[in-house]
C-alpha positions as CSV (number, residue, x, y, z in Angstrom):
1,T,138.0,84.9,75.8
2,R,134.5,83.9,76.2
3,R,135.4,82.7,79.9
4,S,136.5,85.9,80.9
5,K,134.2,87.9,79.7
6,L,132.1,85.7,81.5
7,S,133.7,85.6,84.7
8,R,132.3,87.5,88.1
9,P,132.9,90.7,88.1
10,A,134.1,91.9,91.0
11,P,132.1,94.3,93.9
12,H,132.8,97.9,92.3
13,V,131.8,96.7,89.5
14,W,128.3,95.7,90.3
15,L,127.8,98.6,92.1
16,L,129.0,100.9,88.8
17,A,126.6,99.6,87.1
18,L,124.0,100.9,89.3
19,R,124.7,104.4,88.5
20,P,124.9,105.0,92.4
21,F,125.4,108.8,91.4
22,S,121.7,109.1,89.8
23,F,119.9,107.7,92.8
24,T,119.0,111.4,94.4
25,A,117.0,111.4,91.1
26,S,114.5,108.6,93.6
27,I,115.5,109.7,96.8
28,V,114.4,113.0,96.5
29,P,110.7,112.3,95.4
30,A,110.6,109.4,97.5
31,V,112.1,111.5,101.4
32,Y,110.0,114.3,99.6
33,G,106.5,112.4,98.9
34,G,106.4,111.5,102.7
35,L,107.3,114.6,103.7
36,I,104.5,116.1,101.8
37,A,101.8,114.0,103.5
38,L,103.1,114.3,106.8
39,A,103.1,118.4,106.2
40,L,99.6,118.5,103.7
41,R,98.8,115.9,106.9
42,G,94.6,117.2,109.1
43,R,94.4,120.2,105.7
44,H,93.3,120.6,102.6
45,G,90.8,116.8,102.9
46,I,94.2,115.0,104.2
47,P,93.2,112.6,106.9
48,D,95.1,113.2,110.0
49,F,97.0,109.9,110.1
50,R,99.8,108.0,111.9
51,F,103.4,108.1,110.0
52,D,104.6,105.4,109.4
53,G,108.9,105.6,109.9
54,F,109.3,102.0,108.4
55,S,107.4,102.1,105.5
56,F,109.0,105.4,104.6
57,F,111.5,103.9,104.7
58,V,110.9,101.1,102.7
59,T,109.3,103.2,99.8
60,I,112.6,104.9,99.7
61,V,114.0,101.7,98.9
62,G,111.9,100.4,96.5
63,C,112.1,103.8,94.6
64,V,116.0,103.6,94.3
65,A,115.4,99.6,94.0
66,V,113.4,100.7,90.5
67,H,115.7,103.4,88.8
68,A,118.5,101.1,89.6
69,A,116.6,98.2,87.7
70,S,116.0,101.0,85.3
71,N,119.3,102.0,84.9
72,L,120.5,98.4,83.8
73,V,117.6,98.0,81.2
74,N,118.5,101.2,79.7
75,D,122.1,99.9,79.7
76,F,121.3,96.6,78.7
77,F,118.8,97.6,75.5
78,D,121.6,101.0,74.0
79,Y,124.3,98.5,74.1
80,R,121.9,95.7,72.6
81,S,121.1,98.1,69.8
82,G,124.1,100.1,69.2
83,V,123.5,102.8,70.4
84,D,126.4,103.7,73.6
85,Q,129.4,103.0,71.9
86,P,132.7,103.3,73.8
87,D,133.6,106.7,72.3
88,N,130.1,108.4,73.5
89,F,130.3,110.9,75.7
90,G,130.6,110.6,79.3
91,A,129.7,106.2,78.8
92,V,129.8,104.7,82.0
93,N,128.2,101.5,79.7
94,V,129.5,98.7,81.8
95,L,128.9,96.4,78.5
96,V,130.2,99.1,75.9
97,R,133.4,98.7,78.7
98,K,133.5,95.2,78.6
99,L,132.8,95.2,82.4
100,M,130.1,92.8,82.1
101,S,128.5,91.0,80.6
102,P,124.5,90.7,79.5
103,V,123.6,88.0,81.6
104,H,125.2,89.5,84.5
105,V,123.5,92.5,83.8
106,S,119.9,91.1,83.2
107,I,120.7,88.9,86.5
108,E,121.5,92.8,88.3
109,A,118.5,93.8,87.0
110,A,116.1,91.2,87.8
111,A,117.5,91.5,91.0
112,A,116.6,95.3,91.7
113,F,113.2,94.5,89.7
114,A,112.7,91.4,92.8
115,L,114.1,94.5,95.5
116,A,111.8,96.3,94.0
117,A,108.4,94.3,94.6
118,C,109.7,93.3,97.9
119,C,109.2,96.4,99.2
120,G,105.4,97.0,96.8
121,L,104.6,94.3,98.6
122,Y,105.1,94.8,101.8
123,L,103.4,98.2,101.4
124,V,100.0,96.9,99.5
125,L,99.9,94.5,102.3
126,Q,100.2,97.4,105.5
127,A,97.6,100.0,103.4
128,G,95.3,97.0,104.2
129,P,92.3,95.9,101.6
130,A,90.4,99.0,101.6
131,A,93.8,101.1,100.6
132,Q,95.6,98.1,98.1
133,W,94.5,99.6,94.6
134,P,96.3,102.0,94.2
135,L,99.5,101.5,95.1
136,V,98.7,98.3,92.8
137,A,98.2,100.4,90.0
138,L,101.7,102.5,91.0
139,I,103.9,99.8,91.1
140,V,102.8,98.3,88.0
141,F,103.3,101.6,86.0
142,G,106.4,102.1,87.7
143,A,107.9,98.8,86.6
144,L,106.5,98.7,83.5
145,S,107.5,102.4,82.9
146,A,111.3,101.1,84.5
147,Y,111.9,98.6,81.6
148,F,110.0,99.6,78.3
149,Y,111.8,103.4,79.1
150,T,114.7,101.7,76.2
151,A,113.5,98.2,75.9
152,P,111.5,97.2,72.7
153,P,108.6,97.6,71.0
154,F,107.5,100.9,72.9
155,A,111.6,102.1,73.9
156,F,110.1,105.8,74.9
157,K,113.1,107.1,75.4
158,N,114.3,106.6,71.7
159,R,110.7,108.0,70.5
160,G,110.6,111.5,71.8
161,F,108.3,110.7,74.8
162,G,111.6,110.3,77.7
163,D,111.1,114.2,79.3
164,I,107.3,112.8,79.7
165,Q,107.8,109.3,81.2
166,V,110.4,110.7,83.3
167,M,108.4,113.5,84.5
168,L,105.4,110.6,85.6
169,S,107.7,108.2,87.0
170,F,110.1,110.2,88.8
171,A,108.5,112.8,89.7
172,L,104.7,112.8,89.9
173,A,104.5,108.9,91.1
174,M,107.5,108.5,92.9
175,V,106.0,112.1,95.0
176,F,102.5,110.4,95.0
177,G,103.5,106.5,95.6
178,A,105.3,108.4,98.7
179,F,102.2,110.8,99.7
180,Y,100.0,107.7,99.7
181,V,101.6,105.1,101.5
182,Q,101.5,107.8,104.5
183,A,98.2,109.0,104.2
184,H,96.1,106.0,102.0
185,T,94.1,109.0,100.6
186,L,93.8,110.4,96.6
187,S,94.6,114.0,96.2
188,W,96.4,116.4,94.0
189,L,98.3,118.5,96.0
190,P,101.0,116.1,96.2
191,I,101.1,115.8,92.2
192,I,100.9,119.4,92.4
193,D,103.5,120.2,94.7
194,A,105.9,117.8,92.9
195,L,106.4,119.7,89.9
196,P,109.3,121.9,91.1
197,I,111.6,118.8,91.5
198,G,110.0,117.0,88.5
199,L,110.8,120.1,86.4
200,L,114.6,119.9,87.5
201,V,114.5,115.5,86.8
202,V,113.5,116.4,83.4
203,D,116.0,118.6,83.1
204,I,118.7,116.1,83.6
205,L,117.9,113.8,80.9
206,H,117.2,116.6,78.9
207,I,120.8,117.6,78.9
208,N,122.1,113.9,78.7
209,N,120.6,114.2,75.3
210,L,121.7,117.2,74.7
211,R,125.6,116.4,75.8
212,D,124.8,113.4,72.8
213,L,123.1,115.3,70.5
214,A,125.6,114.1,67.4
215,T,125.4,110.6,68.8
216,D,122.0,110.8,69.6
217,R,121.4,111.8,65.7
218,A,123.6,109.6,64.1
219,A,121.6,106.4,66.0
220,G,118.5,107.4,64.3
221,I,117.0,109.3,67.9
222,T,114.4,111.5,68.7
223,T,114.9,113.6,71.6
224,I,113.2,117.1,72.5
225,A,116.9,118.4,72.3
226,I,117.4,116.8,68.7
227,A,113.9,119.0,67.8
228,F,114.7,121.9,69.8
229,G,118.6,122.2,67.7
230,E,121.4,122.5,70.1
231,A,120.3,127.0,70.9
232,G,116.7,125.9,71.8
233,A,117.9,123.1,74.4
234,K,120.1,124.9,75.9
235,R,117.0,127.7,76.0
236,L,115.0,124.7,77.3
237,H,117.2,124.2,80.3
238,H,117.2,128.1,81.5
239,A,113.0,127.8,81.1
240,Y,113.3,123.8,83.7
241,V,115.2,126.0,86.0
242,V,113.6,129.7,86.2
243,G,110.0,127.6,86.0
244,A,111.2,125.6,89.5
245,Y,111.6,128.4,91.6
246,A,108.8,130.0,90.0
247,V,106.7,126.6,90.7
248,T,107.5,126.9,93.8
249,L,106.6,130.3,94.5
250,A,103.4,129.9,93.2
251,L,102.9,127.1,95.6
252,V,104.0,128.8,98.9
253,G,101.7,131.7,97.1
254,F,98.6,129.8,97.2
255,S,99.7,127.9,100.6
256,L,100.4,124.3,99.2
257,L,104.3,124.8,100.5
258,S,105.3,125.8,103.8
259,P,107.3,129.4,103.5
260,W,109.9,127.8,104.9
261,T,110.3,125.8,101.4
262,L,111.7,129.2,99.6
263,I,114.9,127.8,100.9
264,V,115.4,126.9,98.0
265,F,116.5,130.4,96.3
266,A,119.6,129.4,97.8
267,S,121.0,127.5,95.6
268,V,120.9,130.6,92.2
269,P,123.8,130.6,92.6
270,A,125.1,127.2,91.8
271,A,121.9,127.2,89.4
272,L,123.7,129.9,87.2
273,K,127.0,128.0,87.2
274,L,124.9,125.4,86.2
275,S,123.7,127.5,83.6
276,R,126.7,129.1,82.1
277,A,128.2,125.5,81.9
278,V,125.3,124.5,79.8
279,Q,125.8,128.0,77.8
280,A,129.4,126.6,77.0
281,L,128.1,123.6,75.8
282,G,129.1,122.6,72.5
283,A,131.8,120.0,69.5
284,P,134.3,119.1,70.4
285,D,134.6,121.1,74.0
286,I,131.3,118.7,75.6
287,D,132.0,118.7,79.5
288,P,131.8,115.4,80.7
289,M,130.6,116.2,83.7
290,I,127.7,117.8,82.4
291,V,125.2,115.7,83.2
292,V,126.4,114.7,86.7
293,K,126.2,118.2,87.7
294,T,122.9,118.7,86.9
295,A,122.0,115.6,88.7
296,R,123.5,117.6,91.5
297,F,121.7,120.4,91.2
298,H,118.8,118.1,91.2
299,A,119.6,117.3,93.8
300,L,120.4,119.9,96.3
301,F,117.4,122.1,95.2
302,G,115.5,118.7,96.4
303,A,118.0,119.0,99.0
304,L,116.5,122.2,100.1
305,L,112.5,121.8,99.4
306,I,113.0,118.5,101.9
307,L,114.6,121.0,104.7
308,G,112.1,123.8,104.1
309,L,109.3,121.1,104.6
310,I,111.0,119.9,108.0
311,I,111.4,123.4,109.2
312,G,107.9,123.9,108.4
313,I,106.7,120.6,109.9
314,A,108.9,121.6,113.1
315,A,108.0,125.1,113.4
């Protein structure tokens, strides 16, 4: 009945709608960007600032909040457009599963955007008049990117621009923003340093699109995976993973990252295991957990990269 559909969801359903398993994609760049500022402090033209622990925490919360909002908006518009169907591989859309109503999802998305806005306002006020505008620009960009990722009239994800948008939002902008909150200095260095985790966060979306090749084609969606075809998309996954290691090595070689960050190579066995799982993908034997596995690899690589930074700062 209509009454049952609109009844208040249980707390675990509200949490499920947020897709918390994906939050490492926003936590890693937020933490990494703040630590990059600390690692570069007093070098390469970066001023010797005082690290603000509370602003660091608020930055992480804000990044996760806008990520949660993006997940909810994505579910809302994929449900409304018919892209998400009950038989989709690994579908977690609470609307498709009739666990929540569109009204509830809209309210939760608005709450997530409001939390992100509060975090952004605090950080802007903390920055002071001389350093506010870059933060304002980043916050506005983050909000618009989160909404129009799937929302019309742009719906970037469905027009083949999702990979670029994810790289810009979940790597370059978040890392630079977290850096800027601390250093209040414009620099290309945090953007360059963001590339390894950027390649892997794009890979999460790419593997999602590889898994959904058939359903996305049927829905008339354009993705990089569709453009490359199944075999080409699998090769692109390998390129993203190898690229993340190669860029990290190059950044260490140019003294833009601590040599301790080479600890990321301890994740090579996990990378090989994931690549074998990706290579084995093919209808009808689709691993419904393949996207979660890719997100876990991104989290492992990111955690090791952060650990290397911390050791380098402390050394």
